[in-house]
Structure formats: structure tokens, C-alpha cells
gemmi code that builds the backbone of each chain (N, CA, C; Angstrom):
import gemmi

chains = {
    "A": [
        ("MET", (125.941, 104.162, 29.294), (126.718, 104.175, 28.042), (126.024, 105.083, 27.020)),
        ("ASN", (126.724, 106.094, 26.548), (126.123, 106.982, 25.549), (126.652, 106.660, 24.151)),
        ("ASP", (126.117, 107.359, 23.174), (126.477, 107.064, 21.793), (127.971, 107.215, 21.520)),
        ("SER", (128.561, 108.239, 22.151), (129.961, 108.528, 21.820), (130.869, 107.350, 22.166)),
        ("SER", (130.473, 106.556, 23.162), (131.327, 105.435, 23.539), (131.328, 104.361, 22.460)),
        ("ALA", (130.368, 104.442, 21.549), (130.293, 103.432, 20.506), (131.015, 103.868, 19.233)),
        ("VAL", (131.637, 105.053, 19.274), (132.311, 105.533, 18.069), (133.528, 104.665, 17.763)),
        ("ARG", (133.647, 104.296, 16.537), (134.804, 103.511, 16.108), (135.490, 104.273, 14.994)),
        ("SER", (136.773, 104.098, 14.907), (137.502, 104.779, 13.854), (138.617, 103.878, 13.349)),
        ("VAL", (138.832, 103.913, 12.060), (139.915, 103.135, 11.485), (140.647, 104.022, 10.481)),
        ("VAL", (141.969, 103.949, 10.491), (142.781, 104.721, 9.552), (143.710, 103.767, 8.821)),
        ("VAL", (143.717, 103.852, 7.505), (144.666, 103.069, 6.714), (145.385, 104.040, 5.778)),
        ("GLU", (146.703, 103.961, 5.757), (147.492, 104.851, 4.900), (148.383, 104.032, 3.981)),
        ("ARG", (148.576, 104.537, 2.774), (149.530, 103.885, 1.882), (150.071, 104.910, 0.896)),
        ("GLU", (151.359, 104.794, 0.604), (151.945, 105.689, -0.383), (151.910, 104.995, -1.745)),
        ("PHE", (151.416, 105.728, -2.732), (151.356, 105.214, -4.099), (152.338, 106.001, -4.952)),
        ("GLY", (153.005, 105.328, -5.855), (154.014, 105.981, -6.691), (153.402, 106.692, -7.886)),
        ("PHE", (152.346, 107.447, -7.641), (151.646, 108.153, -8.716), (151.239, 109.537, -8.216)),
        ("PRO", (151.096, 110.500, -9.146), (150.688, 111.840, -8.728), (149.260, 111.868, -8.187)),
        ("SER", (148.985, 112.868, -7.347), (147.681, 112.935, -6.695), (146.542, 113.102, -7.702)),
        ("GLU", (146.827, 113.754, -8.836), (145.787, 113.938, -9.856), (145.268, 112.578, -10.359)),
        ("LYS", (146.190, 111.641, -10.484), (145.811, 110.320, -10.980), (145.000, 109.557, -9.915)),
        ("LEU", (145.430, 109.669, -8.666), (144.667, 109.029, -7.591), (143.267, 109.623, -7.491)),
        ("TRP", (143.209, 110.943, -7.668), (141.909, 111.626, -7.579), (140.941, 111.073, -8.608)),
        ("ARG", (141.451, 110.823, -9.821), (140.592, 110.236, -10.865), (140.078, 108.869, -10.422)),
        ("ALA", (140.957, 108.068, -9.859), (140.545, 106.723, -9.420), (139.517, 106.787, -8.291)),
        ("LEU", (139.571, 107.885, -7.525), (138.649, 108.026, -6.388), (137.313, 108.639, -6.784)),
        ("THR", (137.258, 109.298, -7.969), (136.065, 110.101, -8.281), (135.382, 109.764, -9.608)),
        ("GLN", (135.980, 108.905, -10.431), (135.315, 108.544, -11.689), (134.643, 107.178, -11.516)),
        ("PRO", (133.310, 107.147, -11.729), (132.537, 105.931, -11.409), (133.116, 104.641, -12.002)),
        ("HIS", (133.537, 104.671, -13.274), (134.021, 103.415, -13.870), (135.347, 102.994, -13.241)),
        ("LEU", (136.112, 103.960, -12.727), (137.370, 103.623, -12.046), (137.105, 103.198, -10.600)),
        ("ILE", (136.168, 103.871, -9.942), (135.789, 103.487, -8.559), (135.346, 102.023, -8.547)),
        ("GLU", (134.589, 101.670, -9.585), (134.069, 100.298, -9.652), (135.207, 99.274, -9.705)),
        ("GLU", (136.320, 99.670, -10.330), (137.413, 98.707, -10.510), (138.137, 98.359, -9.219)),
        ("TRP", (138.153, 99.307, -8.259), (138.898, 98.986, -7.024), (138.012, 98.956, -5.781)),
        ("LEU", (136.795, 99.545, -5.882), (135.968, 99.594, -4.679), (134.653, 98.841, -4.883)),
        ("MET", (133.682, 99.482, -5.504), (132.379, 98.836, -5.742), (131.675, 99.535, -6.892)),
        ("LYS", (130.648, 98.856, -7.413), (129.761, 99.473, -8.397), (129.108, 100.696, -7.738)),
        ("ASN", (128.863, 101.745, -8.530), (128.421, 102.992, -7.911), (127.792, 103.938, -8.913)),
        ("ASP", (127.113, 104.978, -8.390), (126.634, 106.084, -9.217), (127.125, 107.397, -8.602)),
        ("PHE", (128.413, 107.401, -8.300), (129.062, 108.541, -7.661), (129.160, 109.742, -8.592)),
        ("LYS", (129.046, 110.947, -8.008), (129.399, 112.190, -8.706), (130.150, 113.062, -7.712)),
        ("PRO", (131.220, 113.711, -8.151), (131.998, 114.535, -7.206), (131.319, 115.864, -6.912)),
        ("VAL", (130.113, 115.808, -6.366), (129.322, 117.003, -6.081), (128.803, 116.902, -4.646)),
        ("VAL", (129.107, 117.899, -3.843), (128.660, 117.887, -2.446), (127.138, 117.797, -2.394)),
        ("GLY", (126.641, 116.887, -1.586), (125.197, 116.705, -1.453), (124.649, 115.600, -2.347)),
        ("HIS", (125.472, 115.130, -3.317), (125.021, 114.054, -4.200), (124.843, 112.760, -3.401)),
        ("GLN", (123.684, 112.127, -3.589), (123.433, 110.859, -2.906), (123.646, 109.719, -3.885)),
        ("PHE", (124.353, 108.701, -3.417), (124.661, 107.586, -4.309), (124.730, 106.278, -3.517)),
        ("ASN", (124.844, 105.192, -4.266), (124.971, 103.866, -3.647), (126.280, 103.222, -4.052)),
        ("LEU", (126.812, 102.475, -3.132), (127.911, 101.566, -3.462), (127.330, 100.163, -3.338)),
        ("ARG", (127.483, 99.362, -4.384), (126.898, 98.025, -4.393), (127.992, 96.971, -4.323)),
        ("GLY", (127.978, 96.215, -3.232), (129.021, 95.214, -3.021), (128.723, 93.911, -3.738)),
        ("ASP", (129.791, 93.153, -3.976), (129.655, 91.832, -4.623), (128.782, 90.900, -3.792)),
        ("TRP", (128.744, 91.158, -2.467), (127.980, 90.269, -1.588), (126.486, 90.550, -1.644)),
        ("GLY", (126.073, 91.571, -2.459), (124.651, 91.863, -2.594), (124.181, 93.019, -1.732)),
        ("GLY", (125.038, 93.448, -0.813), (124.674, 94.563, 0.059), (124.830, 95.899, -0.643)),
        ("THR", (124.044, 96.890, -0.220), (124.118, 98.225, -0.810), (124.372, 99.250, 0.288)),
        ("LEU", (125.366, 100.097, 0.069), (125.669, 101.153, 1.017), (125.020, 102.443, 0.545)),
        ("ASP", (124.409, 103.174, 1.496), (123.824, 104.477, 1.189), (124.848, 105.561, 1.520)),
        ("CYS", (125.125, 106.400, 0.519), (126.197, 107.375, 0.684), (125.744, 108.763, 0.256)),
        ("GLU", (126.388, 109.781, 0.835), (126.160, 111.162, 0.422), (127.486, 111.893, 0.460)),
        ("VAL", (127.779, 112.613, -0.630), (129.056, 113.317, -0.718), (129.063, 114.489, 0.258)),
        ("LEU", (130.115, 114.577, 1.085), (130.214, 115.636, 2.094), (131.267, 116.681, 1.742)),
        ("THR", (132.385, 116.228, 1.199), (133.505, 117.137, 0.914), (134.149, 116.781, -0.421)),
        ("VAL", (134.382, 117.790, -1.248), (135.118, 117.583, -2.501), (136.136, 118.710, -2.648)),
        ("GLU", (137.398, 118.427, -2.390), (138.476, 119.380, -2.653), (139.412, 118.680, -3.617)),
        ("PRO", (139.291, 118.989, -4.924), (140.020, 118.234, -5.947), (141.491, 118.000, -5.606)),
        ("ASN", (141.909, 116.752, -5.783), (143.285, 116.300, -5.560), (143.713, 116.356, -4.089)),
        ("LYS", (142.790, 116.686, -3.193), (143.166, 116.804, -1.775), (142.285, 115.985, -0.846)),
        ("THR", (140.996, 116.262, -0.835), (140.119, 115.632, 0.153), (138.779, 115.224, -0.455)),
        ("LEU", (138.359, 114.029, -0.132), (137.037, 113.561, -0.541), (136.416, 112.863, 0.671)),
        ("ALA", (135.177, 113.245, 0.984), (134.504, 112.589, 2.108), (133.067, 112.273, 1.737)),
        ("TYR", (132.606, 111.095, 2.148), (131.194, 110.776, 1.991), (130.709, 109.865, 3.111)),
        ("THR", (129.381, 109.904, 3.323), (128.825, 109.013, 4.338), (128.834, 107.596, 3.784)),
        ("TRP", (128.834, 106.646, 4.691), (128.959, 105.228, 4.339), (128.029, 104.508, 5.314)),
        ("ASN", (126.761, 104.431, 4.925), (125.756, 103.884, 5.841), (125.219, 102.556, 5.316)),
        ("TYR", (124.982, 101.666, 6.249), (124.485, 100.349, 5.870), (123.307, 99.998, 6.770)),
        ("ALA", (122.156, 99.842, 6.147), (120.964, 99.464, 6.904), (120.729, 97.971, 6.719)),
        ("HIS", (120.591, 97.262, 7.817), (120.439, 95.805, 7.761), (119.294, 95.397, 8.684)),
        ("ASP", (118.548, 94.375, 8.288), (117.450, 93.885, 9.128), (117.950, 93.524, 10.523)),
        ("ASP", (119.116, 92.919, 10.573), (119.719, 92.569, 11.849), (120.508, 93.783, 12.356)),
        ("ALA", (120.046, 94.347, 13.473), (120.661, 95.574, 13.990), (122.163, 95.439, 14.198)),
        ("ALA", (122.615, 94.205, 14.427), (124.034, 94.004, 14.688), (124.893, 94.406, 13.498)),
        ("PHE", (124.270, 94.443, 12.314), (125.037, 94.763, 11.116), (124.849, 96.211, 10.682)),
        ("ASN", (123.960, 96.952, 11.384), (123.751, 98.356, 11.026), (125.040, 99.140, 11.194)),
        ("LEU", (125.221, 100.094, 10.305), (126.412, 100.917, 10.401), (126.138, 102.300, 9.844)),
        ("LYS", (126.517, 103.310, 10.608), (126.503, 104.678, 10.098), (127.934, 105.175, 10.220)),
        ("SER", (128.497, 105.626, 9.115), (129.881, 106.075, 9.215), (130.198, 107.096, 8.136)),
        ("VAL", (131.345, 107.729, 8.288), (131.835, 108.694, 7.301), (133.230, 108.258, 6.885)),
        ("VAL", (133.453, 108.233, 5.575), (134.752, 107.860, 5.033), (135.406, 109.119, 4.453)),
        ("THR", (136.641, 109.399, 4.868), (137.369, 110.573, 4.371), (138.688, 110.135, 3.738)),
        ("PHE", (138.882, 110.497, 2.488), (140.137, 110.232, 1.791), (140.949, 111.526, 1.782)),
        ("THR", (142.211, 111.446, 2.178), (143.088, 112.614, 2.146), (144.315, 112.278, 1.314)),
        ("LEU", (144.627, 113.144, 0.342), (145.765, 112.916, -0.548), (146.849, 113.942, -0.239)),
        ("THR", (148.054, 113.468, 0.016), (149.176, 114.365, 0.307), (150.338, 114.018, -0.613)),
        ("PRO", (150.796, 115.002, -1.419), (151.933, 114.716, -2.305), (153.183, 114.393, -1.493)),
        ("THR", (153.944, 113.427, -1.967), (155.228, 113.101, -1.338), (156.310, 113.268, -2.405)),
        ("ARG", (157.556, 113.008, -2.036), (158.665, 113.171, -2.972), (158.496, 112.243, -4.184)),
        ("THR", (157.962, 111.054, -3.921), (157.915, 110.065, -4.999), (156.494, 109.701, -5.438)),
        ("GLY", (155.503, 110.363, -4.887), (154.138, 110.008, -5.284), (153.104, 110.697, -4.415)),
        ("THR", (152.192, 109.907, -3.893), (151.096, 110.470, -3.099), (150.788, 109.554, -1.917)),
        ("LEU", (150.639, 110.166, -0.747), (150.202, 109.397, 0.414), (148.683, 109.463, 0.465)),
        ("LEU", (148.054, 108.306, 0.416), (146.598, 108.250, 0.518), (146.233, 107.751, 1.910)),
        ("ARG", (145.381, 108.535, 2.558), (144.945, 108.167, 3.904), (143.438, 108.020, 3.851)),
        ("VAL", (142.927, 106.910, 4.306), (141.476, 106.777, 4.434), (141.152, 106.643, 5.913)),
        ("GLU", (140.227, 107.453, 6.367), (139.763, 107.349, 7.742), (138.267, 107.068, 7.719)),
        ("GLN", (137.862, 106.037, 8.416), (136.440, 105.736, 8.521), (136.035, 105.844, 9.983)),
        ("VAL", (135.093, 106.730, 10.243), (134.612, 106.940, 11.606), (133.143, 106.584, 11.634)),
        ("GLY", (132.763, 105.753, 12.560), (131.357, 105.368, 12.580), (130.945, 104.762, 13.894)),
        ("PHE", (129.700, 104.436, 13.948), (129.236, 103.751, 15.143), (128.049, 102.868, 14.790)),
        ("ARG", (127.867, 101.867, 15.604), (126.724, 100.971, 15.459), (125.909, 101.105, 16.728)),
        ("PRO", (124.780, 101.808, 16.639), (124.007, 102.134, 17.847), (123.573, 100.900, 18.637)),
        ("GLU", (123.435, 99.772, 17.992), (122.878, 98.587, 18.669), (123.948, 97.615, 19.131)),
        ("GLN", (125.173, 98.107, 19.287), (126.268, 97.179, 19.577), (126.622, 97.080, 21.055)),
        ("LYS", (125.666, 97.391, 21.922), (126.012, 97.436, 23.339), (126.488, 96.091, 23.890)),
        ("GLN", (125.867, 95.024, 23.452), (126.305, 93.710, 23.954), (127.766, 93.460, 23.593)),
        ("ALA", (128.104, 93.839, 22.362), (129.474, 93.599, 21.914), (130.467, 94.365, 22.785)),
        ("HIS", (130.087, 95.590, 23.173), (130.987, 96.366, 24.030), (131.098, 95.728, 25.396)),
        ("GLY", (129.938, 95.360, 25.961), (129.934, 94.741, 27.272), (130.751, 93.469, 27.273)),
        ("GLY", (130.788, 92.815, 26.143), (131.497, 91.548, 26.033), (132.979, 91.656, 26.328)),
        ("ALA", (133.534, 92.851, 26.141), (134.976, 93.009, 26.324), (135.402, 92.563, 27.723)),
        ("LYS", (134.547, 92.785, 28.700), (134.962, 92.452, 30.068), (135.010, 90.950, 30.306)),
        ("TYR", (134.459, 90.171, 29.419), (134.538, 88.720, 29.560), (135.759, 88.142, 28.843)),
        ("GLY", (136.599, 89.015, 28.379), (137.816, 88.532, 27.744), (137.629, 88.089, 26.315)),
        ("TRP", (136.603, 88.633, 25.670), (136.364, 88.223, 24.288), (137.510, 88.596, 23.379)),
        ("GLN", (138.068, 89.773, 23.636), (139.160, 90.215, 22.767), (140.285, 89.189, 22.783)),
        ("GLN", (140.593, 88.741, 24.003), (141.664, 87.769, 24.155), (141.310, 86.468, 23.425)),
        ("PHE", (140.066, 86.067, 23.626), (139.612, 84.844, 22.977), (139.679, 84.976, 21.459)),
        ("LEU", (139.165, 86.104, 20.960), (139.108, 86.285, 19.508), (140.499, 86.426, 18.910)),
        ("SER", (141.404, 87.051, 19.657), (142.731, 87.266, 19.085), (143.439, 85.930, 18.862)),
        ("LYS", (143.067, 84.938, 19.653), (143.673, 83.612, 19.481), (143.175, 82.950, 18.200)),
        ("LEU", (142.082, 83.457, 17.687), (141.483, 82.831, 16.513), (141.873, 83.539, 15.214)),
        ("ASP", (142.934, 84.326, 15.311), (143.367, 85.126, 14.164), (143.292, 84.389, 12.838)),
        ("GLU", (143.857, 83.203, 12.842), (143.985, 82.485, 11.586), (142.617, 82.200, 10.969)),
        ("ALA", (141.709, 81.700, 11.818), (140.374, 81.375, 11.327), (139.642, 82.633, 10.884)),
        ("LEU", (139.798, 83.697, 11.649), (139.055, 84.914, 11.357), (139.569, 85.593, 10.107)),
        ("GLY", (140.816, 85.350, 9.769), (141.388, 85.955, 8.577), (140.623, 85.582, 7.327)),
        ("ARG", (139.871, 84.489, 7.414), (139.139, 84.036, 6.240), (137.801, 84.737, 6.094)),
        ("ILE", (137.408, 85.499, 7.114), (136.114, 86.176, 7.054), (136.252, 87.504, 6.354)),
        ("GLU", (135.373, 87.732, 5.449), (135.401, 89.026, 4.734), (135.005, 90.131, 5.683)),
    ],
    "B": [
        ("MET", (124.850, 83.217, 10.602), (125.212, 84.626, 10.587), (124.097, 85.507, 11.143)),
        ("SER", (122.863, 84.969, 11.150), (121.756, 85.831, 11.534), (121.496, 85.789, 13.038)),
        ("ASN", (122.269, 84.985, 13.785), (122.061, 84.930, 15.222), (122.458, 86.239, 15.871)),
        ("PRO", (121.602, 86.748, 16.754), (121.966, 87.993, 17.425), (123.190, 87.784, 18.308)),
        ("PRO", (123.965, 88.850, 18.533), (125.203, 88.714, 19.292), (125.013, 88.110, 20.675)),
        ("ASP", (123.883, 88.404, 21.338), (123.773, 87.886, 22.710), (123.707, 86.366, 22.746)),
        ("THR", (123.137, 85.734, 21.706), (123.141, 84.271, 21.626), (124.578, 83.765, 21.546)),
        ("LEU", (125.381, 84.444, 20.727), (126.778, 84.048, 20.576), (127.530, 84.204, 21.891)),
        ("PHE", (127.303, 85.321, 22.572), (128.000, 85.551, 23.838), (127.625, 84.494, 24.868)),
        ("ARG", (126.306, 84.206, 24.932), (125.866, 83.182, 25.875), (126.520, 81.850, 25.559)),
        ("THR", (126.542, 81.511, 24.284), (127.090, 80.223, 23.867), (128.569, 80.112, 24.205)),
        ("LEU", (129.288, 81.194, 24.004), (130.737, 81.150, 24.200), (131.162, 81.527, 25.615)),
        ("ALA", (130.163, 81.849, 26.459), (130.503, 82.223, 27.840), (131.034, 81.024, 28.618)),
        ("ASP", (130.655, 79.817, 28.190), (131.104, 78.601, 28.886), (132.516, 78.237, 28.418)),
        ("PRO", (133.457, 78.165, 29.355), (134.854, 77.916, 28.965), (135.050, 76.579, 28.240)),
        ("THR", (134.294, 75.551, 28.639), (134.445, 74.250, 27.984), (133.992, 74.337, 26.524)),
        ("ARG", (132.851, 74.997, 26.328), (132.342, 75.162, 24.946), (133.315, 75.977, 24.113)),
        ("ARG", (133.870, 77.017, 24.758), (134.810, 77.876, 24.044), (136.039, 77.062, 23.632)),
        ("ALA", (136.480, 76.197, 24.540), (137.659, 75.371, 24.247), (137.370, 74.420, 23.085)),
        ("ILE", (136.172, 73.852, 23.071), (135.803, 72.931, 21.985), (135.793, 73.688, 20.648)),
        ("PHE", (135.181, 74.859, 20.659), (135.099, 75.660, 19.434), (136.493, 76.065, 18.950)),
        ("GLU", (137.310, 76.500, 19.903), (138.667, 76.924, 19.570), (139.465, 75.767, 18.968)),
        ("HIS", (139.281, 74.596, 19.572), (139.989, 73.407, 19.101), (139.561, 73.079, 17.659)),
        ("LEU", (138.266, 73.188, 17.382), (137.780, 72.916, 16.024), (138.322, 73.946, 15.025)),
        ("CYS", (138.461, 75.195, 15.470), (139.015, 76.228, 14.592), (140.463, 75.910, 14.231)),
        ("ARG", (141.204, 75.440, 15.236), (142.636, 75.162, 15.015), (142.861, 73.881, 14.243)),
        ("GLU", (142.117, 72.837, 14.619), (142.436, 71.497, 14.117), (141.554, 71.034, 12.967)),
        ("GLY", (140.531, 71.801, 12.641), (139.625, 71.367, 11.585), (138.624, 70.340, 12.098)),
        ("GLU", (138.011, 69.656, 11.163), (136.916, 68.734, 11.477), (137.344, 67.624, 12.457)),
        ("GLN", (136.464, 67.338, 13.442), (136.751, 66.311, 14.450), (135.485, 65.499, 14.732)),
        ("THR", (135.688, 64.253, 15.171), (134.537, 63.461, 15.609), (134.272, 63.752, 17.087)),
        ("VAL", (133.069, 63.381, 17.553), (132.737, 63.555, 18.972), (133.736, 62.778, 19.833)),
        ("GLY", (134.087, 61.591, 19.358), (135.035, 60.759, 20.099), (136.370, 61.450, 20.297)),
        ("ALA", (136.893, 62.013, 19.227), (138.188, 62.700, 19.309), (138.108, 63.907, 20.230)),
        ("LEU", (136.980, 64.616, 20.167), (136.809, 65.789, 21.031), (136.697, 65.380, 22.489)),
        ("THR", (136.013, 64.239, 22.740), (135.840, 63.751, 24.111), (137.181, 63.393, 24.734)),
        ("GLU", (138.050, 62.751, 23.952), (139.364, 62.360, 24.464), (140.124, 63.559, 25.004)),
        ("ARG", (139.993, 64.685, 24.331), (140.714, 65.893, 24.731), (140.043, 66.596, 25.909)),
        ("ALA", (138.700, 66.578, 25.912), (137.953, 67.488, 26.787), (137.917, 67.062, 28.246)),
        ("GLN", (138.236, 65.813, 28.550), (138.212, 65.301, 29.914), (136.830, 65.431, 30.557)),
        ("ILE", (135.790, 65.369, 29.732), (134.426, 65.251, 30.242), (133.751, 64.151, 29.444)),
        ("SER", (132.560, 63.739, 29.875), (131.902, 62.598, 29.241), (131.453, 62.918, 27.818)),
        ("GLN", (131.287, 61.859, 27.035), (130.837, 62.069, 25.651), (129.463, 62.739, 25.582)),
        ("PRO", (128.477, 62.336, 26.450), (127.186, 63.045, 26.401), (127.342, 64.543, 26.685)),
        ("ALA", (128.273, 64.885, 27.604), (128.478, 66.302, 27.921), (129.038, 67.030, 26.712)),
        ("VAL", (129.996, 66.393, 26.026), (130.573, 66.995, 24.818), (129.483, 67.171, 23.755)),
        ("SER", (128.659, 66.127, 23.592), (127.584, 66.198, 22.591), (126.620, 67.341, 22.897)),
        ("LYS", (126.350, 67.522, 24.194), (125.438, 68.592, 24.589), (126.033, 69.966, 24.221)),
        ("HIS", (127.314, 70.126, 24.528), (127.989, 71.387, 24.177), (127.965, 71.617, 22.658)),
        ("LEU", (128.194, 70.545, 21.910), (128.193, 70.666, 20.446), (126.816, 71.073, 19.928)),
        ("GLY", (125.767, 70.547, 20.603), (124.400, 70.911, 20.230), (124.148, 72.408, 20.399)),
        ("VAL", (124.652, 72.948, 21.510), (124.476, 74.386, 21.773), (125.264, 75.205, 20.748)),
        ("LEU", (126.487, 74.762, 20.475), (127.323, 75.459, 19.482), (126.659, 75.428, 18.103)),
        ("LYS", (126.029, 74.285, 17.802), (125.379, 74.146, 16.500), (124.189, 75.095, 16.390)),
        ("GLN", (123.424, 75.192, 17.480), (122.264, 76.100, 17.485), (122.677, 77.545, 17.262)),
        ("ALA", (123.861, 77.893, 17.750), (124.352, 79.268, 17.598), (125.001, 79.462, 16.228)),
        ("GLY", (125.044, 78.381, 15.436), (125.638, 78.484, 14.103), (127.154, 78.416, 14.107)),
        ("LEU", (127.732, 78.093, 15.270), (129.194, 78.120, 15.383), (129.859, 76.837, 14.884)),
        ("VAL", (129.092, 75.730, 14.866), (129.638, 74.494, 14.293), (128.590, 73.877, 13.358)),
        ("SER", (129.070, 73.076, 12.425), (128.147, 72.297, 11.613), (128.545, 70.830, 11.742)),
        ("ASP", (127.592, 69.937, 11.490), (127.919, 68.515, 11.602), (127.707, 67.804, 10.270)),
        ("ARG", (128.434, 66.695, 10.135), (128.375, 65.913, 8.912), (128.354, 64.444, 9.343)),
        ("HIS", (127.335, 63.725, 8.881), (127.210, 62.316, 9.270), (127.870, 61.426, 8.242)),
        ("GLU", (128.653, 60.470, 8.758), (129.317, 59.518, 7.870), (129.246, 58.166, 8.569)),
        ("GLY", (128.354, 57.291, 8.077), (128.130, 56.027, 8.774), (127.591, 56.309, 10.165)),
        ("ARG", (128.248, 55.718, 11.190), (127.793, 55.954, 12.560), (128.493, 57.146, 13.195)),
        ("MET", (129.429, 57.705, 12.465), (130.225, 58.809, 13.014), (129.635, 60.160, 12.632)),
        ("THR", (129.717, 61.097, 13.561), (129.351, 62.479, 13.259), (130.611, 63.340, 13.368)),
        ("HIS", (130.873, 64.056, 12.284), (132.049, 64.934, 12.273), (131.592, 66.377, 12.469)),
        ("TYR", (132.287, 67.084, 13.335), (131.951, 68.491, 13.586), (133.050, 69.407, 13.061)),
        ("SER", (132.629, 70.534, 12.480), (133.628, 71.529, 12.075), (133.172, 72.926, 12.499)),
        ("ALA", (134.154, 73.795, 12.715), (133.868, 75.157, 13.178), (133.332, 75.998, 12.021)),
        ("GLN", (132.445, 76.917, 12.350), (131.912, 77.882, 11.380), (132.274, 79.282, 11.870)),
        ("PRO", (133.553, 79.666, 11.695), (133.980, 80.944, 12.277), (133.208, 82.142, 11.729)),
        ("GLY", (132.561, 81.977, 10.576), (131.755, 83.064, 10.028), (130.673, 83.539, 10.984)),
        ("ALA", (130.208, 82.607, 11.841), (129.157, 82.964, 12.798), (129.640, 83.985, 13.825)),
        ("LEU", (130.956, 84.144, 13.921), (131.512, 85.107, 14.871), (131.478, 86.533, 14.347)),
        ("ALA", (131.114, 86.685, 13.078), (131.219, 87.995, 12.433), (130.701, 89.161, 13.275)),
        ("PRO", (129.515, 89.009, 13.926), (129.019, 90.164, 14.688), (129.928, 90.564, 15.845)),
        ("LEU", (130.794, 89.652, 16.259), (131.638, 89.943, 17.418), (133.008, 90.485, 17.033)),
        ("ILE", (133.343, 90.328, 15.790), (134.698, 90.712, 15.395), (134.851, 92.213, 15.499)),
        ("ASP", (135.971, 92.589, 16.011), (136.222, 94.005, 16.199), (136.116, 94.742, 14.864)),
        ("TRP", (135.291, 95.789, 14.893), (134.975, 96.522, 13.674), (136.224, 97.122, 13.041)),
        ("THR", (137.072, 97.665, 13.873), (138.277, 98.321, 13.359), (139.125, 97.348, 12.567)),
        ("ARG", (139.282, 96.154, 13.145), (140.121, 95.170, 12.485), (139.510, 94.766, 11.135)),
        ("GLN", (138.195, 94.588, 11.173), (137.491, 94.220, 9.946), (137.664, 95.276, 8.853)),
        ("MET", (137.425, 96.543, 9.249), (137.466, 97.605, 8.249), (138.890, 97.874, 7.789)),
        ("ALA", (139.868, 97.762, 8.686), (141.257, 97.964, 8.273), (141.619, 96.932, 7.211)),
        ("GLY", (141.213, 95.691, 7.427), (141.472, 94.634, 6.443), (140.783, 94.928, 5.128)),
        ("PHE", (139.563, 95.425, 5.235), (138.793, 95.779, 4.039), (139.539, 96.831, 3.220)),
        ("TRP", (139.979, 97.910, 3.895), (140.643, 98.999, 3.155), (142.007, 98.569, 2.626)),
        ("GLN", (142.707, 97.716, 3.355), (143.996, 97.221, 2.838), (143.783, 96.473, 1.527)),
        ("ARG", (142.738, 95.637, 1.497), (142.483, 94.877, 0.262), (142.039, 95.802, -0.869)),
        ("ARG", (141.230, 96.819, -0.525), (140.791, 97.775, -1.552), (141.996, 98.554, -2.089)),
        ("PHE", (142.931, 98.923, -1.204), (144.124, 99.643, -1.638), (144.976, 98.772, -2.560)),
        ("ASP", (145.005, 97.478, -2.293), (145.711, 96.566, -3.213), (145.101, 96.674, -4.601)),
        ("ALA", (143.764, 96.661, -4.655), (143.054, 96.737, -5.934), (143.285, 98.104, -6.589)),
        ("LEU", (143.347, 99.152, -5.771), (143.589, 100.504, -6.288), (144.977, 100.589, -6.911)),
        ("GLU", (145.939, 99.976, -6.243), (147.313, 99.973, -6.762), (147.358, 99.290, -8.132)),
        ("ASP", (146.683, 98.158, -8.250), (146.605, 97.457, -9.543), (145.998, 98.360, -10.604)),
        ("LEU", (144.912, 99.030, -10.243), (144.223, 99.912, -11.184), (145.136, 101.043, -11.640)),
        ("LEU", (145.836, 101.678, -10.699), (146.705, 102.811, -11.035), (147.787, 102.394, -12.025)),
        ("LYS", (148.280, 101.181, -11.859), (149.307, 100.683, -12.783), (148.753, 100.511, -14.187)),
        ("ARG", (147.463, 100.160, -14.280), (146.840, 99.929, -15.586), (146.393, 101.226, -16.259)),
        ("MET", (146.119, 102.257, -15.439), (145.562, 103.503, -15.981), (146.567, 104.267, -16.824)),
        ("ASP", (146.041, 105.026, -17.821), (146.890, 105.938, -18.583), (147.275, 107.087, -17.673)),
        ("GLN", (148.407, 107.680, -17.966), (148.860, 108.822, -17.143), (147.900, 109.996, -17.240)),
    ],
}
model = gemmi.Model(1)
for chain_id, residues in chains.items():
    chain = gemmi.Chain(chain_id)
    for i, (resn, *xyz) in enumerate(residues, 1):
        res = gemmi.Residue()
        res.name, res.seqid = resn, gemmi.SeqId(i, " ")
        for name, pos in zip(("N", "CA", "C"), xyz):
            atom = gemmi.Atom()
            atom.name, atom.element = name, gemmi.Element(name[0])
            atom.pos, atom.b_iso = gemmi.Position(*pos), 0.0
            res.add_atom(atom)
        chain.add_residue(res)
    model.add_chain(chain)
structure = gemmi.Structure()
structure.add_model(model)
structure.setup_entities()
């Protein structure tokens, strides 16, 4: 098993009834980022290193990778944890596309957890099936 | 939450234990007696399974008189939950908050 097999990706899209300029402000101004995402010391400058601080006490280490005003924003989203199972290295990319009535916002997070081999191996024991039955209980987990 | 994933996998590899845990997730808190009635195995066997589940952090117990009540701790499953599902839920909730913010913001 090599690293690439551990790559995970998630995409969430939503159309907002607002112009892309307004969404861009919400994505790039620290006091606005704090209102919908986390406390931060973000700057829209490629290479800027910053932290996102979650309510749960965890801190994400981030570095700005891409800044194309009103179009694309990307930064790393890394989480170092004493327990390797919680380690995460990932990149988050926001893409804004104007639509007839507003803006389509797409967030893609691509990452991997190098120490997750047991979790992958677990799939063959039917864990997915087992876990899917627990939907209701798991919905309560942040 | 701090148990390494392999402990969780070992604990849940046993179908009887998995059934007990699943039942607690669905039905909420149960006594050993109630669990034994369902499980079709002896009460000591059920107690032993509950002990293993407790060590893995998957159940907690509460003593009331002579009765011990067990409840599921689904949070202990966190390391096993599919990352994609977790993060998709995270971003959906953040987008909800973003939508609220956009409505409040000046043009």
C-alpha cells in the first residue's frame, strides 16, 4: 500500500444568491472568516502562513497556495495530533463561479492521513456496512 | 477517543460484541439483564463483552442500586468514521454559517 492509496477527497458545492465579490470577502477577510469558519490570522497573500483555531481547541496549520480574486482560493489544511490517527495533511480549494442568480461555491478538500492503514484494511471486514447502520448515532459526532 | 484504531477494530471484530454495541446505539441505555435476554448467551458472557467494549471506550456504565446500566459512546468510533463523510458534513455546516453571514453582510 503506497501513499496515493490513502488520498481522500471531498467536494461540497452550494449556490449562494450573492455576487462572487461578496463571497470573496467572506472567504478572505479575517473577521468575516471567523464568523462562518474559525478564528484566524489569514491574509490573501500566497505563501502566508496562518492558523485556523477551532472551538474544540484544535489548531490547523495553513499556508496560502492560490489567490485569484473572486475566482479561486487555496490553502493547506494540516492538523498535527499526538495520536497519529488524527493527523491530517490536506489542501482546501475554494472555486467561485458566477451563475445567473448568484455564485456557485465549490470547496474541494484533498488530503491523506499517512497512519491510517488499519482503517483502510478494516474495509474488508465490512466496517463500512457496520458503520452505515449507525448513521443516526454517528450524526451526533462532530 | 484516544484509543488507537486497532483496539477499536479488535473490539468490534467479534459479531456478538458488535451486536451489543449496535443495540445500545439504537435503543439507548440498557441493563445487563435486558441485554442478556436479547443476546441468547449467558449473563457472564454478556458482562465480559461489555467489559471489553468499556475498555475500548465504546460503552460507559452507570450504577444504580444493584443494577448496572450501559450506554453506547459512539464518539469512540471517531477514528473509524469515513473521512469524506465527516468532512462533507463539516463543510455543509460551515456553508450554512456562511449563508447566514452573507445575509447579514452589507452589499
